[in-house]
N, C-alpha and C positions, 0 to 999 in steps of 0.2 A: 309834203308827205312825211309822216313821222318815220324815223329810222329805229329799228329794233336791234338791240345788242344783247347778247346772252353770254353769261359766264357759266361754263359747265365744267364741273370737276368730275372726271370719269374715274371709276374704280374698276380695276381689272383683277379678277381672281385667277392667278396662275398657279399651276402645280409647282411645288418647289423643285429646284434642279440640284442634283448632287454635284459636289465640287469636281468630280472626275468626269462628268458629262460635258459634251461640247456646248458652247454658248448657243442659245436659241432665242432669237428675238421674235419668233412667230411669223417671219416672212418666208420661211422655207416651206414650200408646198408639201414636201415629202416628210416633214417632221412637224405635224400639227400639234399645237398646244391645246390643252384642255382649259377653256376660259369662258367667262360670261362677262361682257362689258357693254358699256354705253358709249357710243361714238357720236361725234358732232361734225357736220359738214355744212359750210356756208357757200352758196353759189350765187353769183350775179348772172342772171339769165338775160335774154333779149328783152327789149322794151322796158328797161329799168325795173325789172322784177328781181327782188331778193328772195332767196329760198333757203330756209334753215331746215336741216334734216337731222333728226335724232334717231340713231339706229341701235336697237337692242340686238346684240349679237351673241350667239352661243356656238362655240366650237367644241366638238367632242370627238377625240379619236377613240376608236373601238379596236383593241388588239385582237387579232385572230390567231397569231402565233408570234414567235420572236421576230420574224422577218415581215410578216404581213399585217396590215391594219386597214380599217375603213375610217376615213376622216369625214366627219359630218359637220355641216355649218347650217345654221338657221338665222335669218335676219328679218326683223320687223321694223320698218322705218316709220317714223312719225314726222309729218311735214308741216311746216308753217311757211306760207307765202302770200304774196299780194297779187297773184296773176289773175287777169281777167279770164273768165270762161263762161260757158253757158249757165253754170250754176252760180257764178259770181261776176256779173257783168260790170260792176262798179270797181272791181279790183280791191275790195276790202281784205284785210288780213284774215286768213282762214287757216284752221288747224285740222288735221285729219291723218289717217293712216295711209301709208304708201303700199307698194306691191311687195308681197311676202316672198322671200327667197329661201330655197332649200337646196343643199348641195351634198353630194356623197362622192367620195373618190376612193378607189382601191389602190393601196400603196405597197410596194415591195422594196424593202431595204436589203438589196442584194449583198452589199458589203458595207463596211463602215464608211467607205469613200463614195459609193455609188448607190443611188436609189431612183426609182421611177414610179409613176402612177398615172392613172386615168380615171375619169369619172364624168359626172354631168351635174349641171346646175339647172334648176327649174325656177322660173319667176312666175308667180301666180298673180293675176290682175285683181288684187284685193283692195286697191286704193278706194278710199271713201268718197273722193271727188275726182273729176276728170283731170285736173291739173296736178294731182299728186302721184300719178302713175302712167304707165304706157297704155293700159287698157287691153293688153294682149298677153297671152301665155307665151313665155320665152323659154327656149331650150338652149343651153350653153354647154356643148361638149368641151372637155378640157383634158389636156395631157401635159405631163412635164417630167423632167428628170433633174437630178442634182448630182453634181460632182464636187466633192469637198476639196478645198485647197488649203489645208492647214499650214503649208509652207509660207503662205502670205501672212496669215494671222489666225489666231484661234477663232473658230466658227466661220471662216470664210468659205464661200462656195460659189460655183457657177451653176446657173439654173435657167435653162430655157423653159418657158411655159407657154402653151398655145391654148387660146379660147376663141370660140366663134359664137356670137349671139345671133339667133334668128327666132322669129315668132312661128308658132305652130297653132293649128286649129282655129285661126281666125279671131280668137279673143272674144271679148264681150261686145265690142262695138266695131266690127270690121269695116263698116262703111264710113266711119268718121275718124278713124285713127290711121296714122301712117304705119307701114310695115317696118319691123325691126330687123336689121341685118347689119351687124357691126363686126 
């Protein structure tokens, strides 16, 4: 079986950060960055299946006031794999779209040291083939808070974040797909 290897150079467009602002690498849920990028993920799945996923991702915070903002995220994955399915019984390499993700969170920056937020992520079953997605609508409520720890180092913080995946509405093929609950 041929092995496929990809070299991907991602470009990320980030808003410039002023020298006096805290360091922000984009991992802080309460301080979302404005960016558009292409991500790559390689997974080795069961039954000797390799899956490459290219994800177009747009993150855009919308300021409501000095303390409040709405953080949005949109992701469209493109999947390449050799998994056998009803559409692909021989397990030939196939390429198509995955499930579309949309997320919004309301965030309150209460103080410079403390911020919190809550929101929801919705995953739509838009995969072009069975093996490229879950086949179900998924709702993911999320909540988190951040406590900055500048005493440790510039940009350090402690941040618990909770999410819970579950499917809603039965999806497109409820009789052939497993339920999602993570």
